[in-house]
C-alpha positions in Angstrom: 24.7 20.6 -12.5 21.8 21.2 -14.9 19.3 23.7 -13.2 16.3 21.7 -14.6 17.7 18.6 -12.9 18.2 20.5 -9.6 14.7 22.0 -9.7 13.1 18.6 -10.6 15.0 16.9 -7.8 13.6 19.3 -5.2 10.0 19.4 -6.5 8.3 16.3 -7.9 7.0 16.9 -11.4 3.8 15.1 -12.6 4.5 12.6 -15.4 2.2 11.7 -18.2 1.9 8.1 -16.8 1.2 9.5 -13.3 -1.5 11.9 -14.6 -3.0 9.1 -16.7 -3.1 6.8 -13.6 -4.7 9.5 -11.5 -7.3 10.2 -14.3 -8.2 6.5 -14.4 -8.4 6.4 -10.6 -10.7 9.4 -10.5 -13.0 7.7 -13.0 -13.0 4.4 -11.1 -13.3 5.6 -7.5 -14.6 9.2 -7.6 -16.2 11.8 -9.8 -14.0 12.4 -12.8 -15.5 15.9 -13.2 -13.6 17.5 -10.4 -10.4 15.9 -11.6 -11.0 17.0 -15.2 -11.8 20.6 -14.1 -8.6 20.7 -12.1 -6.6 19.5 -15.1 -8.1 22.0 -17.5 -7.8 25.0 -15.2 -4.2 24.0 -14.2 -3.2 23.4 -17.8 -4.3 26.9 -18.8 -2.7 28.5 -15.7 0.6 26.9 -16.4 0.5 28.3 -20.0 0.2 31.8 -18.6 3.0 31.2 -16.0 5.4 30.0 -18.7 5.2 33.4 -20.4 5.8 35.2 -17.1 8.8 33.1 -16.2 10.2 33.4 -19.8 10.1 37.2 -19.3 12.3 36.8 -16.1 14.6 34.5 -18.0 15.1 37.0 -20.9 15.9 39.9 -18.6 18.3 38.0 -16.3 21.4 39.9 -15.2 23.6 36.8 -15.0 23.8 33.3 -16.3 22.7 31.7 -13.0 19.4 33.7 -12.9 18.8 32.8 -16.6 19.4 29.1 -15.9 17.1 29.1 -12.9 14.3 30.8 -14.8 14.9 28.5 -17.8 14.7 25.4 -15.6 11.5 26.6 -14.1 10.0 27.4 -17.5 11.0 23.9 -18.8 9.5 22.3 -15.7 6.2 24.2 -16.3 6.2 23.1 -19.9 6.8 19.4 -19.0 4.1 19.6 -16.3 1.7 21.2 -18.7 2.3 18.5 -21.3 1.8 15.8 -18.6 -1.5 17.3 -17.6 -2.7 17.4 -21.2 -2.3 13.7 -21.4 -5.0 13.3 -18.7 -7.6 15.7 -20.0 -10.4 13.7 -21.5 -11.8 14.6 -24.9 -15.0 15.8 -23.2 -13.1 18.1 -20.9 -11.0 19.7 -23.6 -13.7 22.3 -24.1 -13.0 23.4 -20.5 -9.6 24.7 -21.4 -10.3 26.1 -24.9 -10.7 29.8 -24.4 -11.0 29.1 -20.7 -11.1 32.0 -18.2 -8.2 32.7 -15.9 -7.4 30.3 -13.1 -9.0 32.5 -10.5 -12.2 32.8 -12.6 -12.2 29.0 -13.2 -11.7 28.2 -9.5 -14.3 30.8 -8.4 -17.1 28.4 -9.5 -15.5 25.4 -7.7 -14.2 26.9 -4.5 -13.8 30.4 -3.0 -10.5 30.8 -1.4 -10.7 33.6 1.2 -9.8 37.0 -0.2 -7.7 37.7 2.8 -5.5 34.6 2.2 -4.8 35.7 -1.4 -4.3 39.3 -0.4 -1.8 38.3 2.4 0.2 36.3 -0.1 0.3 39.1 -2.6 1.2 41.6 0.1 4.0 39.4 1.4 5.6 39.3 -2.1 5.3 43.1 -2.5 6.8 43.7 0.9 9.7 41.4 0.3 10.4 43.1 -3.0 10.1 46.6 -1.6 12.3 46.0 1.4 14.8 43.7 -0.1 15.9 45.5 -3.2 15.8 48.9 -4.8 15.9 48.3 -8.5 17.5 51.6 -9.3 20.5 50.8 -7.0 21.5 47.7 -9.0 20.5 48.8 -12.5 18.4 45.6 -12.8 14.9 47.1 -12.7 13.8 45.0 -15.8 15.0 41.8 -14.3 13.6 42.7 -10.9 10.2 43.7 -12.2 9.8 40.6 -14.4 11.1 38.3 -11.6 8.8 39.9 -9.0 5.9 39.3 -11.4 6.9 35.7 -11.9 7.2 35.2 -8.1 3.8 36.7 -7.5 2.1 34.7 -10.3 3.7 31.4 -9.2 2.7 32.1 -5.6 -0.9 33.1 -6.4 -1.4 30.1 -8.7 0.0 27.8 -6.0 -2.4 29.3 -3.5 -5.4 28.8 -5.8 -4.4 25.2 -6.5 -4.0 24.6 -2.8 -7.5 25.9 -2.1 -8.9 23.8 -4.9 -7.1 20.7 -3.7 -8.1 21.2 -0.1 -11.7 21.4 -1.2 -11.5 17.9 -2.7 -12.2 14.7 -0.7 -9.2 13.3 1.3 -7.3 10.8 -0.8 -8.9 11.9 -4.1 -6.9 12.1 -7.3 -7.8 15.7 -7.8 -6.5 16.6 -4.3 -3.3 14.6 -4.8 -2.5 16.2 -8.2 -3.5 19.7 -7.1 -1.2 19.5 -4.1 1.6 18.1 -6.2 1.5 20.9 -8.8 1.1 23.6 -6.1 4.2 22.2 -4.3 6.2 22.4 -7.5 5.0 26.0 -8.1 5.9 27.1 -4.5 9.4 25.5 -5.0 9.8 27.5 -8.3 8.7 30.7 -6.6 11.2 30.1 -3.8 14.0 29.5 -6.3 13.3 32.9 -7.9 13.0 34.6 -4.5 16.4 33.2 -3.7 17.9 34.8 -6.8 16.5 38.1 -5.6 18.0 37.6 -2.1 21.4 36.7 -3.6 21.4 39.9 -5.6 20.8 41.9 -2.4 23.5 40.2 -0.4 
């Protein structure tokens, strides 16, 4: 089975039509500014995640790891392209030369530092206790995959915080939660690869 199909089946990917419909709904029923800000920040964050996941893909130790990372990267690209269709011309300036996701979100909502620190620490602890890279000869793959896991998890946490700050039922909240869910699923897929290597 194609890894992209498997990943997509487990985590819903935003489609261009779906993003366009949410953008129209945000303009009709709510403030479109929050939705456009979320789109621009998420679009840029996904661009940075793609490079991180590609590094894990290129350093894979086996075909299965490579296919998983490739499927995740392809899903990130498809999601990024779908998000781009919903960014209004006026909001395109938000993503051109935009700051990092955390800097972009800082002005909109402040997730607690403790929540972010806890997530990062959990990834570090799992990596430290689960696998000694020297023992398996896969330190390049391990390091790049750990970076991808951490980046996916942190971005999902940021998007969750932003989505939760939006009104219940809003387009921005719905899209933020959907993308965050996809990122968590991608993170979990890479973590499972690490666990399989240990077992």
